[in-house]
KOLVO-337652 format. One line per 2 residues: their letters; for each residue x, y, z of C-alpha. Coordinates in nm, 3 decimals. Last residue first. Example, Ala and Ser with C-alpha at 12.3 -4.5 7.8 and 13.67 -1.06 7.14 Angstrom:
SA = 1.367 -0.106 0.714; 1.230 -0.450 0.780
This chain:
XX = 5.279 9.591 7.102; 5.515 9.713 6.828
XX = 5.445 9.639 6.462; 5.713 9.461 6.255
XX = 5.768 9.622 5.914; 6.146 9.569 5.924
XX = 6.230 9.310 6.194; 6.271 9.445 6.541
XX = 6.598 9.427 6.733; 6.575 9.249 7.068
XX = 6.528 9.474 7.372; 6.849 9.570 7.554
XX = 6.896 9.415 7.896; 6.986 9.678 8.152
XX = 7.326 9.641 8.313; 7.397 9.735 8.671
XX = 7.718 9.762 8.874; 7.708 9.779 9.254
XX = 8.019 9.845 9.464; 8.021 9.835 9.844
XX = 8.339 9.948 10.015; 8.449 9.849 10.364
XX = 8.771 9.964 10.521; 8.983 9.698 10.687
XX = 9.027 9.648 11.062; 8.653 9.659 11.129
XX = 8.406 9.940 11.199; 8.552 10.137 10.915
XX = 8.547 10.497 10.818; 8.702 10.662 10.517
XX = 8.835 10.981 10.673; 8.725 11.333 10.586
XX = 8.907 11.632 10.739; 9.234 11.522 10.897
XX = 9.244 11.755 11.199; 8.880 11.799 11.297
XX = 8.789 11.448 11.182; 8.478 11.373 10.978
XX = 8.390 11.009 10.924; 8.295 10.869 10.586
XX = 8.147 10.529 10.512; 8.161 10.386 10.164
XX = 7.907 10.318 9.891; 7.978 10.297 9.518
XX = 7.700 10.277 9.263; 7.756 10.235 8.890
XX = 7.476 10.228 8.635; 7.427 10.134 8.272
XX = 7.744 9.925 8.284; 7.981 9.941 7.986
XX = 8.023 9.606 7.821; 8.304 9.637 7.888
XX = 8.421 9.793 8.216; 8.547 10.151 8.168
XX = 8.289 10.297 8.408; 8.443 10.093 8.689
XX = 8.780 10.265 8.639; 8.629 10.610 8.710
XX = 8.406 10.508 9.003; 8.668 10.459 9.275
XX = 8.888 10.758 9.191; 8.578 10.976 9.155
XX = 8.446 10.867 9.496; 8.781 10.939 9.661
XX = 8.804 11.284 9.499; 8.446 11.370 9.598
XX = 8.512 11.272 9.961; 8.827 11.486 9.974
XX = 8.638 11.780 9.821; 8.376 11.736 10.096
XX = 8.653 11.768 10.357; 8.775 12.087 10.185
XX = 8.421 12.230 10.190; 8.403 12.150 10.561
XX = 8.695 12.387 10.600; 9.035 12.303 10.744
XX = 9.205 12.256 11.083; 8.877 12.217 11.268
XX = 8.829 12.423 11.587; 8.732 12.189 11.867
XX = 8.441 12.331 12.066; 8.407 12.376 12.442
XX = 8.423 12.755 12.423; 8.733 12.752 12.205
XX = 8.957 12.452 12.161; 9.253 12.462 11.925
XX = 9.383 12.124 11.815; 9.680 11.953 11.977
XX = 9.913 11.783 11.738; 9.962 11.408 11.743
XX = 9.755 11.286 11.453; 9.419 11.109 11.453
XX = 9.274 11.034 11.799; 9.011 11.307 11.788
XX = 8.741 11.139 11.998; 8.441 11.089 11.773
XX = 8.287 11.384 11.596; 7.964 11.582 11.629
XX = 7.971 11.850 11.364; 7.912 12.224 11.401
XX = 7.915 12.388 11.058; 8.028 12.752 11.052
XX = 7.954 13.023 10.798; 8.203 13.230 10.599
XX = 8.101 13.122 10.247; 8.381 12.863 10.237
XX = 8.244 12.699 10.549; 8.439 12.676 10.877
XX = 8.423 12.340 11.053; 8.344 12.354 11.424
XX = 8.408 12.026 11.601; 8.180 11.894 11.873
XX = 8.302 11.604 12.086; 8.208 11.242 12.130
X = 8.409 11.017 12.359
């Protein structure tokens, strides 16, 4: 069942987010006017996402030869009690990692004219 959770914003605003049934945790969340009141701010949930992404990318940047680009994709689901959860449609969470290397052009001989 889908419900609407209200996540406070650090600047004082409110973000209304459609969330799946709040099965995480055992405590009852406050409901006001048909909304679930989130336990923490949306900014806090975004901090959680940033921390996960940093933890995933940091060791990949140390690969030698160093990749020119690193992309990490993972699904995130907002939960009124837990904040941001890594989502999964299967038993295990899914991460997609893409590393790219750009071929370097061969060194030119002294006096060689470029095309």
